[in-house]
MIVO-573836 format. One record per residue (C-alpha): residue in one letter; chain; x, y, z; residue number from 0. Coordinates in pm, whole numbers. Layout:
<tises>
<code=a unit=A px=X py=Y pz=Z pos=NUM>
...
</tises>
This chain:
<tises>
<code=m unit=A px=16824 py=2991 pz=29601 pos=0>
<code=e unit=A px=16444 py=2992 pz=29606 pos=1>
<code=k unit=A px=16276 py=2711 pz=29798 pos=2>
<code=p unit=A px=16062 py=2488 pz=29572 pos=3>
<code=i unit=A px=15690 py=2550 pz=29608 pos=4>
<code=l unit=A px=15584 py=2199 pz=29516 pos=5>
<code=t unit=A px=15686 py=1960 pz=29791 pos=6>
<code=d unit=A px=15651 py=1582 pz=29787 pos=7>
<code=e unit=A px=15384 py=1615 pz=30057 pos=8>
<code=i unit=A px=15173 py=1853 pz=29844 pos=9>
<code=l unit=A px=15216 py=1630 pz=29537 pos=10>
<code=a unit=A px=15110 py=1319 pz=29734 pos=11>
<code=s unit=A px=14803 py=1501 pz=29865 pos=12>
<code=i unit=A px=14708 py=1615 pz=29513 pos=13>
<code=r unit=A px=14748 py=1261 pz=29377 pos=14>
<code=e unit=A px=14529 py=1111 pz=29649 pos=15>
<code=i unit=A px=14249 py=1365 pz=29612 pos=16>
<code=t unit=A px=14239 py=1361 pz=29232 pos=17>
<code=h unit=A px=14267 py=980 pz=29220 pos=18>
<code=n unit=A px=13970 py=941 pz=29452 pos=19>
<code=k unit=A px=13763 py=1206 pz=29271 pos=20>
<code=a unit=A px=13644 py=983 pz=28986 pos=21>
<code=e unit=A px=13777 py=639 pz=28911 pos=22>
<code=g unit=A px=13822 py=568 pz=28541 pos=23>
<code=d unit=A px=13713 py=895 pz=28375 pos=24>
<code=n unit=A px=14006 py=1137 pz=28354 pos=25>
<code=h unit=A px=13790 py=1434 pz=28253 pos=26>
<code=k unit=A px=13586 py=1393 pz=28571 pos=27>
<code=k unit=A px=13913 py=1414 pz=28763 pos=28>
<code=a unit=A px=13979 py=1759 pz=28616 pos=29>
<code=l unit=A px=13956 py=2044 pz=28861 pos=30>
<code=t unit=A px=13908 py=2414 pz=28795 pos=31>
<code=f unit=A px=14160 py=2664 pz=28927 pos=32>
<code=y unit=A px=13931 py=2751 pz=29218 pos=33>
<code=e unit=A px=13873 py=2384 pz=29301 pos=34>
<code=w unit=A px=14253 py=2337 pz=29313 pos=35>
<code=k unit=A px=14282 py=2646 pz=29531 pos=36>
<code=d unit=A px=14018 py=2520 pz=29776 pos=37>
<code=m unit=A px=14163 py=2168 pz=29777 pos=38>
<code=l unit=A px=14517 py=2291 pz=29850 pos=39>
<code=g unit=A px=14413 py=2562 pz=30095 pos=40>
<code=f unit=A px=14649 py=2821 pz=29944 pos=41>
<code=g unit=A px=14594 py=3165 pz=29796 pos=42>
<code=d unit=A px=14573 py=3249 pz=29426 pos=43>
<code=l unit=A px=14945 py=3317 pz=29377 pos=44>
<code=k unit=A px=15076 py=3002 pz=29545 pos=45>
<code=t unit=A px=14814 py=2784 pz=29373 pos=46>
<code=r unit=A px=14904 py=2937 pz=29036 pos=47>
<code=r unit=A px=15275 py=2873 pz=29099 pos=48>
<code=i unit=A px=15207 py=2511 pz=29193 pos=49>
<code=l unit=A px=15003 py=2457 pz=28875 pos=50>
<code=q unit=A px=15275 py=2624 pz=28666 pos=51>
<code=e unit=A px=15542 py=2404 pz=28822 pos=52>
<code=l unit=A px=15336 py=2089 pz=28761 pos=53>
<code=k unit=A px=15276 py=2192 pz=28398 pos=54>
<code=k unit=A px=15647 py=2266 pz=28347 pos=55>
<code=e unit=A px=15738 py=1921 pz=28482 pos=56>
<code=g unit=A px=15484 py=1754 pz=28250 pos=57>
<code=k unit=A px=15267 py=1640 pz=28541 pos=58>
<code=l unit=A px=14964 py=1854 pz=28459 pos=59>
<code=e unit=A px=14732 py=1827 pz=28160 pos=60>
<code=v unit=A px=14492 py=2108 pz=28069 pos=61>
<code=v unit=A px=14155 py=1997 pz=27931 pos=62>
<code=n unit=A px=13824 py=2161 pz=27851 pos=63>
<code=i unit=A px=13552 py=2082 pz=28103 pos=64>
<code=w unit=A px=13191 py=2188 pz=28137 pos=65>
<code=r unit=A px=13078 py=2373 pz=28450 pos=66>
<code=e unit=A px=12760 py=2557 pz=28537 pos=67>
<code=n unit=A px=12824 py=2921 pz=28624 pos=68>
<code=i unit=A px=12641 py=3131 pz=28882 pos=69>
<code=l unit=A px=12374 py=3222 pz=28624 pos=70>
<code=g unit=A px=12298 py=2855 pz=28557 pos=71>
<code=i unit=A px=12464 py=2860 pz=28215 pos=72>
<code=v unit=A px=12687 py=2562 pz=28135 pos=73>
<code=t unit=A px=13015 py=2681 pz=27984 pos=74>
<code=k unit=A px=13346 py=2528 pz=27879 pos=75>
<code=i unit=A px=13638 py=2625 pz=28101 pos=76>
<code=p unit=A px=13994 py=2500 pz=28156 pos=77>
<code=g unit=A px=14034 py=2205 pz=28389 pos=78>
<code=y unit=A px=14358 py=2067 pz=28524 pos=79>
<code=i unit=A px=14440 py=1697 pz=28567 pos=80>
<code=l unit=A px=14744 py=1550 pz=28738 pos=81>
<code=v unit=A px=14897 py=1294 pz=28502 pos=82>
<code=d unit=A px=15205 py=1080 pz=28457 pos=83>
<code=k unit=A px=15453 py=1218 pz=28203 pos=84>
<code=d unit=A px=15379 py=930 pz=27964 pos=85>
<code=t unit=A px=15002 py=973 pz=27989 pos=86>
<code=k unit=A px=14835 py=1206 pz=27742 pos=87>
<code=i unit=A px=14469 py=1299 pz=27759 pos=88>
<code=s unit=A px=14249 py=1418 pz=27476 pos=89>
<code=t unit=A px=14159 py=1785 pz=27516 pos=90>
<code=d unit=A px=13828 py=1755 pz=27327 pos=91>
</tises>
C-alpha cells in the first residue's frame, strides 16, 4: 500500500503559512503552484500530488488571481487556497 503523501505535519504547516499570509481576504491567501512548491520545499511532482490530494479531499479551492509575469504584464492565473470543506470561495 502506498504511503500517503499528505501528512498531518505538512497540512499543519500549510494551514499556518496560508493563515498568516493575509488575514481576512481569502484571495490574497491564494498561492500559485510555484509559491506552494517553494513554501513546501518539494519538487514539482510531490507538490502536484499534494495539491491533487488536497483538492480530492475538498480542502483546496482553485481561484483566479492576478500576478505580474517576468515581462511586467499582469495576467490571471490559477491560485490555490486551503479551505475547510464547508467553506466555498467565489472564483471571480
